[in-house]
VOVO-951385 format. One line per 10 residues: number of its first residue (from 1); their letters; for each residue y, x, z of C-alpha. Coordinates in pm, 1 decimal. Example, Ala and Ser with C-alpha at 12.3 -4.5 7.8 and 13.67 -1.06 7.14 Angstrom:
1 = AS = -450.0,1230.0,780.0 | -106.0,1367.0,714.0
***
This chain:
1 = NHFKYELALA = -279.6,-276.9,2029.2 | -268.4,-410.8,1684.4 | -543.4,-591.7,1513.0 | -650.1,-488.0,1186.7 | -883.4,-708.9,1000.6 | -1012.9,-418.1,769.6 | -1114.6,-220.1,1130.9 | -1214.8,-531.5,1313.8 | -1487.1,-584.7,1005.8 | -1594.5,-228.2,969.2
11 = ALERTKALSQ = -1668.8,-238.2,1348.5 | -1867.6,-541.8,1310.6 | -2070.3,-373.8,1010.6 | -2124.5,-80.3,1192.9 | -2275.3,-265.1,1452.1 | -2493.6,-439.8,1275.8 | -2614.3,-160.7,1108.1 | -2657.9,24.3,1447.1 | -2849.1,-277.6,1585.3 | -3084.9,-244.7,1249.2
21 = DLCGEAFIPE = -3129.6,140.3,1278.9 | -3159.5,148.4,1628.7 | -3345.9,-133.5,1769.0 | -3501.5,-249.0,1426.4 | -3317.4,-606.3,1505.3 | -3049.4,-751.1,1319.5 | -2738.5,-833.2,1496.5 | -2586.8,-1151.1,1465.6 | -2245.4,-1214.6,1570.6 | -2152.7,-1514.7,1818.3
31 = ADDYNAALKN = -1790.0,-1627.2,1909.1 | -1766.9,-1372.5,2184.3 | -1785.0,-1123.8,1946.4 | -1566.7,-1220.6,1727.5 | -1316.8,-1296.7,1966.0 | -1339.4,-976.8,2157.1 | -1188.7,-768.1,1843.2 | -880.9,-1011.0,1914.8 | -850.8,-955.1,2275.5 | -528.0,-761.2,2368.6
41 = TATNCLANGD = -582.5,-595.1,2754.0 | -202.6,-570.0,2790.0 | -164.6,-970.6,2714.3 | -140.6,-1091.9,3091.5 | 116.7,-809.8,3215.6 | 438.2,-754.2,3219.6 | 645.7,-466.3,3126.1 | 613.3,-333.0,3478.0 | 269.0,-408.1,3483.5 | 258.9,-729.8,3727.6
51 = YQPPWFWHGQ = 41.2,-975.1,3649.9 | 167.0,-1287.6,3431.3 | 6.4,-1604.8,3373.8 | -147.4,-1695.5,3069.3 | 110.5,-1960.8,3003.7 | 433.7,-1745.7,3100.6 | 509.5,-1605.9,2793.9 | 559.5,-1959.7,2573.5 | 896.2,-1993.3,2438.3 | 1042.4,-1666.5,2561.9
61 = QYDGGFKAMD = 1034.7,-1536.7,2156.3 | 1244.4,-1840.2,2060.8 | 1552.4,-1746.0,2324.7 | 1841.4,-1739.4,2130.0 | 1659.2,-1936.2,1838.4 | 1451.0,-1883.4,1555.7 | 1440.3,-1522.0,1424.8 | 1365.2,-1346.9,1110.3 | 998.9,-1240.7,1092.5 | 931.3,-864.1,1174.1
71 = DDKKCEALDM = 645.7,-747.5,890.6 | 445.1,-577.2,1154.1 | 411.1,-916.9,1369.8 | 358.0,-1089.7,1032.6 | 73.1,-877.6,907.9 | -77.7,-859.9,1281.2 | -82.2,-1274.3,1263.4 | -235.1,-1293.4,920.1 | -528.7,-1016.6,1013.4 | -606.2,-1231.2,1292.3
81 = EKWLEYAEEM = -584.8,-1586.2,1097.7 | -798.7,-1410.6,838.3 | -1057.6,-1295.4,1120.8 | -1102.3,-1668.9,1261.5 | -1153.0,-1770.9,917.7 | -1375.3,-1505.3,853.8 | -1570.2,-1607.7,1160.8 | -1584.7,-1966.3,1026.4 | -1728.2,-1871.3,702.6 | -2023.5,-1667.7,886.6
91 = GVSPSEDMYF = -2098.1,-1992.4,1044.2 | -1936.6,-1953.4,1408.5 | -1720.8,-2234.1,1547.2 | -1416.4,-2042.7,1703.7 | -1352.7,-2027.3,2050.7 | -1043.3,-2202.4,2207.7 | -980.3,-1823.0,2328.8 | -1001.5,-1741.0,1950.7 | -720.2,-1989.9,1844.2 | -503.0,-1937.0,2143.0
101 = QVIKAWASTG = -504.5,-1571.6,2055.6 | -387.9,-1623.2,1672.1 | -177.8,-1919.9,1756.4 | -22.9,-1697.6,2007.0 | 5.5,-1385.9,1721.4 | 179.8,-1644.7,1516.8 | 410.6,-1762.3,1805.1 | 513.8,-1424.4,1913.8 | 667.0,-1390.7,1555.3 | 978.9,-1555.8,1712.1
111 = SLEGLIGGDG = 1012.1,-1750.5,1376.8 | 984.4,-2077.5,1197.9 | 746.3,-1959.5,944.1 | 529.6,-1836.6,1225.0 | 507.6,-2188.6,1397.0 | 501.5,-2417.0,1066.8 | 295.1,-2186.7,849.0 | 381.1,-2122.5,485.7 | 250.5,-1862.5,219.7 | -111.8,-1937.8,265.4
121 = ALGAEELAKK = -113.7,-1912.3,651.3 | -160.5,-2164.4,885.2 | 89.2,-2063.8,1127.3 | 73.9,-2172.2,1498.0 | 95.1,-2561.3,1428.2 | -178.8,-2604.6,1215.5 | -449.3,-2398.9,1415.3 | -334.6,-2565.9,1720.4 | -435.4,-2899.1,1561.0 | -744.9,-2712.1,1458.5
131 = AVLQSEGAPN = -825.1,-2595.2,1788.5 | -774.1,-2971.2,1964.4 | -969.8,-3126.0,1691.2 | -1276.8,-2878.9,1732.8 | -1238.1,-2918.4,2119.0 | -1288.1,-3262.9,2038.0 | -1592.8,-3216.3,1836.4 | -1429.2,-3275.2,1492.8 | -1555.8,-3087.5,1216.5 | -1322.7,-2790.6,1073.9
***
């Protein structure tokens, strides 16, 4: 499962249109609606299908040091970060889980850039800071 910003946006717009057409009501997305697009059902499973706790994956991507960033992983992380920012622009306060999914995408690149950001991207470190500030009640 790869996240694509444009597909998520199209699905959200289609949901809004269907809500209006079928129910006569405006659909106003909440944090859970934005977060649903970021969910990867395979997140907590090993290659053999066994369950792993959410913290299990931390650090494995850095075994042997930093790596060059894979273009596919970078595009996915950028799209996920863009989705989180879009939710904020729409007046939604992203949940800790939303931040976690985007942080995880950047960290999974195994690259230094994925951790510290660059080229307009926040990266895992800055997103983690934003998540902590938000959980403490500070504005974004």
